N, C-alpha and C positions, 0 to 999 in steps of 0.2 A: 265501414269496411274500406280498407285501403286498396288501391289499385295494385295489381301485380307488376313486378319488374323483372326484366331479363338482363343477364349479362351476355352481351353479344361479342363474339370473337371474329376479328377481321384479318384479312391478308390481302394487301394490294397486289394485283396481278402485274402491275407495271414496275414497281421497285422492290417488292418483297417485304415491305414494312408490315409488321404485325402489331395489333393493339386490341384492347378490349374496352368496352364502354357499357355503362348501365343505362337502359332505356325502359320506357313503359311498354314497348312493343319490340318485335323483331324487325327492326328497320335498317335501311341502308345508311352508311356513314361516309364521311370524307376522309381520305388518307391524310394523316397529320404531316407526312413528309412531302409528298408531291402535290397535295391538294386535289387529287382526282376525286370527283364526286360519284355517288351512287355505288359504292363498294358494298356488295351483299355480304352478310355474315356467313362464315362457313360453319359456325356452330353457335347455338344459343342455349342458355340454361336459365331456369327459374332462379331468382334471388331469394334466398331464405333469410328472413329477418328474425333474429332472436333477441330476447331481452338481455341486457347486460347483467353479468353476475356481480353481486356485491362482494367486495373484498374487504378483509379486515385491515383497518389502519392500525398504526402503532397506538397502543393504549386500549385496544379491543373494540374501537368503534368501527362501523361498516359504512360503505358507500364510496362513490367516486372511483377513481382509477388508482388508488393507493395500492401498493404491493405489486405493481407491474415491473 
């Protein structure tokens, strides 16, 4: 069984920079712009992993990313 993941949304209180990052927990991060540490996420959501859909290739075969 795989470990859960979260997408955490951050906003730096010093320069207003916003970013999101995927972690295995709801943890603090560093601002990529001003490098301030320990910015708490203002929102976190569970990451939902799904199986990729098979798409038809030319000639009727399936698989890969063909048809995108």
